[in-house]
C-alpha positions in Angstrom: -13.8 -19.1 68.0 -11.4 -22.0 68.0 -10.6 -23.7 64.7 -8.7 -27.0 64.4 -5.9 -28.5 62.4 -5.0 -32.2 62.5 -1.3 -32.9 62.1 0.5 -36.2 61.6 3.2 -36.5 64.4 6.2 -35.8 62.1 4.4 -32.6 60.7 3.7 -31.4 64.3 7.3 -32.2 65.3 8.6 -30.1 62.4 6.3 -27.2 63.4 7.5 -27.3 67.0 11.1 -27.5 65.9 11.0 -24.7 63.3 8.3 -22.5 64.9 6.2 -22.3 61.7 5.0 -24.4 58.8 3.4 -24.3 55.4 1.3 -27.3 56.6 0.9 -30.8 55.4 1.6 -31.8 51.8 -2.0 -31.1 50.9 -1.8 -27.6 52.3 1.4 -26.9 50.3 -0.3 -28.2 47.2 -3.4 -26.1 47.7 -1.6 -22.9 48.8 -3.2 -22.6 52.2 -3.4 -24.3 55.5 -6.6 -26.3 55.9 -8.6 -26.0 59.2 -11.9 -27.3 60.4 -14.5 -25.7 62.6 -15.6 -27.9 65.5 -18.8 -29.2 63.7 -16.6 -30.3 60.8 -13.8 -31.9 62.7 -15.1 -35.5 63.1 -15.9 -35.8 59.4 -12.4 -34.4 58.5 -10.7 -36.9 60.8 -12.8 -39.8 59.4 -12.3 -38.7 55.7 -8.6 -37.9 55.7 -7.1 -39.7 58.7 -9.3 -42.8 59.1 -6.6 -45.3 59.7 -4.0 -43.0 61.4 -3.4 -43.0 65.1 -0.3 -40.9 65.7 -2.1 -37.5 65.2 -2.0 -34.2 67.0 -5.1 -31.9 67.2 -4.2 -28.3 67.2 -6.5 -25.4 68.2 -6.1 -21.9 67.0 -8.2 -18.8 67.8 -9.6 -17.7 64.5 -9.7 -14.0 65.6 -6.0 -14.0 66.2 -5.3 -15.2 62.6 -6.8 -11.9 61.2 -7.2 -11.2 57.5 -5.1 -14.1 56.5 -7.9 -16.5 57.5 -10.6 -16.9 54.8 -13.8 -18.9 55.1 -14.3 -20.6 51.8 -16.8 -23.2 50.3 -15.4 -26.7 50.4 -16.8 -30.1 51.2 -20.6 -30.1 50.5 -20.5 -26.3 50.0 -19.8 -25.8 53.7 -17.5 -22.9 54.6 -14.1 -24.0 55.9 -11.3 -21.9 57.4 -8.2 -21.6 55.2 -5.1 -19.8 56.4 -3.2 -18.0 53.6 0.2 -17.7 55.4 2.5 -20.0 57.4 1.0 -21.3 60.6 3.2 -20.2 63.5 3.6 -21.8 67.0 2.4 -18.4 68.3 -0.9 -19.1 66.7 -1.5 -22.3 68.6 -3.8 -22.1 71.6 -3.4 -25.7 72.6 -2.4 -29.1 71.2 -3.5 -32.6 72.2 -3.0 -36.1 71.0 -5.8 -37.5 68.8 -5.7 -41.2 69.3 -7.6 -43.7 67.2 -10.1 -45.9 69.1 -12.2 -48.9 67.9 -15.0 -46.6 66.8 -12.8 -43.8 65.4 -10.8 -40.9 66.7 -11.1 -40.0 70.4 -11.4 -36.2 70.6 -10.4 -34.3 73.7 -13.2 -33.3 76.0 -14.8 -29.9 75.3 -14.0 -29.8 71.5 -17.6 -30.4 70.5 
């Protein structure tokens, strides 16, 4: 199953340059890398990235993250995937731009 992480462009650029990351500032503060499952993704983008256009959507295979990935209750009691280690470029299945359109973010075809 694919899970998704939204990065601001400078965060993504740092990951690609260094090969791994502790995530965005919120991830570092919380002690894990926040992900969303496909049904949670649009709400995550709207809630935390509403006015941001220079974003990158990253997909990772949850099975490949192993025991370091925990599904924990978060927004509204829903279970969200949290990665308790650094995210590595080797974990990334694909990355795509996540532009902001007039009605919100424009997600790549096939995500939902």
